[in-house]
C-alpha positions as CSV (number, residue, x, y, z in Angstrom):
1,M,-111.9,-71.4,-6.6
2,E,-110.2,-72.8,-9.7
3,K,-107.3,-70.6,-10.9
4,L,-108.4,-68.5,-14.0
5,D,-106.7,-69.2,-17.4
6,L,-107.5,-66.4,-19.7
7,G,-106.3,-68.8,-22.5
8,Q,-109.5,-70.8,-21.9
9,Q,-111.5,-67.8,-22.5
10,R,-110.6,-67.6,-26.2
11,S,-107.9,-65.2,-27.3
12,E,-107.7,-62.2,-24.9
13,S,-108.3,-59.8,-27.8
14,E,-111.5,-61.6,-28.5
15,L,-113.0,-61.3,-25.1
16,S,-116.5,-59.7,-25.2
17,E,-117.6,-56.9,-22.8
18,D,-119.8,-59.3,-20.9
19,A,-117.1,-61.9,-20.6
20,A,-114.6,-59.4,-19.4
21,L,-117.0,-57.9,-16.9
22,S,-117.8,-61.3,-15.7
23,L,-114.1,-62.2,-15.1
24,L,-113.7,-58.9,-13.2
25,K,-116.3,-59.7,-10.7
26,R,-114.1,-62.6,-9.6
27,P,-112.3,-61.9,-6.4
28,D,-109.7,-64.7,-7.0
29,L,-108.1,-62.9,-10.1
30,S,-104.4,-62.5,-9.6
31,A,-102.4,-59.3,-10.2
32,E,-100.8,-60.9,-13.1
33,E,-104.2,-61.8,-14.7
34,L,-105.5,-58.3,-14.1
35,E,-102.3,-56.8,-15.6
36,R,-102.8,-58.9,-18.7
37,L,-106.5,-57.6,-19.1
38,G,-105.1,-54.1,-18.7
39,K,-102.8,-54.5,-21.6
40,N,-105.8,-55.5,-23.9
41,G,-106.2,-52.4,-26.2
42,A,-109.7,-53.4,-27.2
43,L,-110.9,-53.8,-23.7
44,R,-109.3,-50.6,-22.4
45,K,-111.5,-48.6,-24.9
46,N,-114.5,-50.1,-23.2
47,R,-115.9,-47.7,-20.6
48,K,-117.5,-50.3,-18.2
49,V,-114.5,-52.7,-18.4
50,T,-112.0,-50.0,-17.6
51,L,-114.1,-48.8,-14.6
52,A,-114.3,-52.4,-13.4
53,L,-110.6,-53.0,-13.9
54,V,-109.6,-49.8,-11.9
55,A,-112.1,-50.7,-9.1
56,H,-110.9,-54.3,-8.7
57,P,-109.0,-54.5,-5.3
58,K,-106.1,-56.6,-6.7
59,T,-105.4,-54.5,-9.8
60,P,-101.8,-53.4,-9.6
61,R,-101.5,-49.5,-9.0
62,H,-99.2,-49.1,-12.1
63,V,-102.1,-50.4,-14.0
64,S,-105.0,-48.7,-12.4
65,L,-103.6,-45.3,-11.8
66,P,-102.8,-44.4,-15.4
67,L,-106.4,-45.8,-16.3
68,V,-108.1,-43.3,-13.9
69,R,-107.4,-40.4,-16.2
70,Q,-109.3,-42.1,-19.0
71,L,-112.5,-42.5,-17.0
72,Y,-115.7,-40.5,-17.9
73,T,-116.7,-37.7,-15.5
74,F,-119.4,-39.5,-13.6
75,D,-117.3,-42.7,-13.4
76,L,-114.7,-40.7,-11.7
77,M,-117.3,-39.5,-9.3
78,Q,-118.5,-43.0,-8.8
79,L,-114.9,-44.4,-8.1
80,A,-114.1,-41.7,-5.6
81,L,-117.3,-42.5,-3.6
82,A,-117.0,-46.3,-3.8
83,P,-116.5,-47.6,-0.2
84,L,-114.1,-50.5,-1.1
85,V,-111.7,-48.4,-3.3
86,P,-108.3,-47.8,-1.8
87,A,-107.8,-44.2,-0.6
88,E,-105.0,-43.6,-3.1
89,L,-107.3,-44.3,-6.1
90,K,-110.1,-42.2,-4.5
91,L,-107.7,-39.3,-4.3
92,A,-106.5,-39.8,-7.9
93,A,-110.2,-39.9,-9.1
94,D,-110.9,-36.6,-7.3
95,E,-107.9,-34.9,-8.6
96,A,-108.7,-36.0,-12.2
97,L,-112.2,-34.7,-11.7
98,C,-111.2,-31.4,-10.3
99,N,-108.7,-30.9,-13.1
100,R,-111.6,-31.5,-15.6
101,L,-114.1,-29.0,-13.9
102,Q,-113.3,-26.3,-16.3
103,T,-114.3,-28.3,-19.4
104,V,-117.6,-29.8,-18.1
105,S,-121.0,-28.5,-18.8
106,P,-122.9,-26.2,-16.3
107,G,-125.5,-29.1,-15.8
108,E,-122.8,-31.5,-15.1
109,K,-121.2,-29.0,-12.6
110,L,-124.6,-28.6,-10.9
111,S,-125.0,-32.5,-10.6
112,L,-121.3,-32.9,-9.2
113,A,-122.0,-30.0,-6.7
114,H,-124.9,-32.1,-5.3
115,R,-123.4,-35.6,-5.4
116,A,-119.7,-35.6,-5.6
117,S,-117.0,-35.9,-2.8
118,G,-116.3,-33.2,-0.3
119,R,-112.9,-32.4,-2.2
120,V,-114.9,-31.8,-5.5
121,A,-117.5,-29.8,-3.7
122,R,-114.8,-27.6,-2.3
123,E,-113.5,-26.7,-5.7
124,L,-117.0,-26.1,-6.9
125,L,-117.6,-23.5,-4.2
126,L,-115.2,-21.3,-6.2
127,D,-117.2,-21.6,-9.4
128,G,-118.7,-18.5,-11.0
129,D,-122.2,-19.8,-11.1
130,A,-124.3,-19.0,-8.0
131,R,-126.5,-22.0,-8.4
132,V,-123.4,-24.4,-8.5
133,V,-122.0,-22.7,-5.3
134,Q,-125.3,-23.0,-3.4
135,A,-125.6,-26.6,-4.4
136,A,-122.0,-27.3,-3.1
137,L,-122.9,-25.7,0.1
138,E,-125.7,-28.3,0.5
139,N,-123.5,-31.3,-0.4
140,S,-123.6,-33.7,2.5
141,R,-120.0,-34.6,2.2
142,L,-118.8,-31.1,2.6
143,T,-117.1,-30.4,6.0
144,E,-116.3,-27.3,8.0
145,A,-112.5,-27.7,7.2
146,L,-113.1,-27.8,3.5
147,I,-115.2,-24.6,3.7
148,V,-112.5,-22.9,5.7
149,R,-109.8,-23.9,3.1
150,A,-111.9,-22.6,0.4
151,L,-112.6,-19.2,2.2
152,M,-108.8,-18.8,2.5
153,R,-108.2,-19.1,-1.2
154,P,-107.4,-15.8,-3.0
155,E,-109.8,-16.7,-5.8
156,A,-112.8,-17.1,-3.4
157,S,-115.6,-14.9,-4.9
158,A,-117.6,-12.2,-3.1
159,A,-120.8,-14.1,-4.0
160,F,-119.4,-17.4,-2.4
161,V,-118.1,-15.4,0.8
162,E,-121.6,-13.8,1.1
163,A,-123.4,-17.0,0.7
164,V,-121.4,-18.7,3.5
165,S,-121.8,-15.6,5.7
166,H,-125.6,-15.9,5.4
167,H,-125.8,-19.9,5.3
168,R,-128.2,-21.2,8.0
169,Q,-125.7,-23.9,9.0
170,W,-122.1,-22.9,8.1
171,S,-122.4,-19.3,9.2
172,L,-122.9,-20.7,12.8
173,R,-119.7,-22.6,12.9
174,R,-116.9,-20.9,15.0
175,E,-114.0,-21.8,12.7
176,V,-116.0,-20.7,9.6
177,R,-116.7,-17.3,11.4
178,V,-112.9,-16.9,12.2
179,A,-112.1,-17.6,8.3
180,L,-114.8,-15.0,7.3
181,L,-113.2,-12.5,9.6
182,R,-109.9,-12.9,7.8
183,N,-111.6,-12.6,4.3
184,E,-111.6,-9.1,2.8
185,K,-115.0,-9.8,0.9
186,T,-117.0,-10.5,4.0
187,P,-119.8,-7.9,4.3
188,M,-119.2,-5.5,7.1
189,A,-122.4,-6.1,8.9
190,R,-121.7,-9.8,9.1
191,A,-118.2,-9.2,10.2
192,V,-119.5,-7.1,13.1
193,E,-122.0,-9.7,14.1
194,F,-119.3,-12.5,14.0
195,A,-116.8,-10.5,16.0
196,R,-119.3,-9.9,18.7
197,T,-119.6,-13.7,19.3
198,L,-115.9,-14.2,19.8
199,P,-113.7,-13.3,22.7
200,A,-112.0,-10.0,22.5
201,T,-108.5,-11.2,22.6
202,Q,-109.2,-13.7,19.8
203,V,-110.7,-10.9,17.6
204,R,-107.6,-8.8,18.1
205,E,-105.5,-11.7,17.0
206,I,-107.5,-12.4,14.0
207,L,-107.5,-8.9,12.9
208,Q,-103.7,-8.6,12.9
209,G,-103.6,-11.0,10.0
210,S,-107.0,-10.2,8.4
211,R,-107.5,-9.1,4.9
212,L,-110.5,-7.1,5.8
213,P,-110.5,-3.4,4.6
214,Q,-108.8,-1.1,7.0
215,N,-111.9,0.9,7.8
216,V,-113.7,-2.4,8.7
217,K,-110.8,-3.4,11.0
218,E,-110.8,0.0,12.7
219,F,-114.6,-0.2,13.3
220,L,-114.2,-3.6,14.9
221,L,-111.5,-2.5,17.1
222,K,-113.6,0.5,18.3
223,D,-116.5,-1.9,18.8
224,L,-114.3,-4.0,21.0
225,G,-113.5,-0.8,23.1
226,R,-117.1,0.0,23.5
227,R,-117.7,-3.6,24.6
228,A,-115.1,-3.3,27.2
229,Q,-116.4,0.0,28.6
230,S,-119.9,-1.3,28.7
231,A,-118.8,-4.3,30.7
232,V,-117.0,-2.1,33.2
233,R,-119.9,0.3,33.7
234,E,-122.5,-2.5,34.0
235,P,-123.1,-3.4,37.6
236,P,-123.1,-7.1,38.4
237,L,-126.5,-8.8,38.4
238,R,-127.8,-9.9,41.7
239,E,-128.8,-13.5,42.1
240,K,-132.6,-13.9,42.2
241,P,-133.6,-16.1,45.1
242,S,-135.2,-19.3,44.3
243,P,-138.9,-19.6,45.3
244,A,-138.0,-22.0,48.2
245,R,-135.4,-19.6,49.5
246,A,-137.8,-16.7,49.3
247,R,-140.4,-18.5,51.4
248,R,-137.7,-19.3,54.0
249,N,-136.7,-15.6,54.1
250,T,-140.5,-14.6,54.5
251,K,-141.0,-17.1,57.4
252,S,-137.8,-15.9,59.1
253,A,-138.9,-12.4,58.8
254,S,-142.3,-13.2,60.3
255,H,-140.9,-15.1,63.2
256,A,-138.5,-12.2,63.9
257,K,-141.6,-9.9,64.0
258,D,-143.5,-12.2,66.4
259,R,-140.6,-12.2,68.7
260,A,-140.4,-8.4,68.7
């Protein structure tokens, strides 16, 4: 491709939005040319041009990173989810978006909870609006590790903890159950149920550092003792013979009777 000469495109300050967007679609733009576009004050005020400039793979980091903070809320979301955007920029977009969550409207939060990255969904798990929390729990980009990290945060609300403890998917995950047994806001009935699905030695280790109320921890320890006593008293199950083996045993008994 022919090397771009911005001088041929009229004065840089006179570039229209369409002309700038057309230029920014060209993969052959050099870092120097992109930096010159980034210094154009008129173009930097244009939302679409700024997003295209940040997302261009050859835009220098010292140009693109400061521009990230100027992007609109859903432009940040789009940038963080774009497959070809470098990880450094995705992280910067997520951080900028998370820092902005306290100022966005409830409707925007709800939309972000459904559609944004896993990192943003994790932050929205701590929101005070139950609808936002439920939407974030259904976010397809949310992972078990992100939920565990949210459960370990001191500001995790009782509503969020209870929602996770009853969730049809996340409440079945082993590491989520361990995190719930460490959280002081987990309902007692759910804590008992989760503890009974884990090895006794692991439950004792979890309870040593758990923030569960003392009465709940004492109940769980007593329940472990009852489980141990029940296992000792219960006789081992005898193996039931297979149908083929049962037939052989019947024939052997019949032959023995005939010989007698």
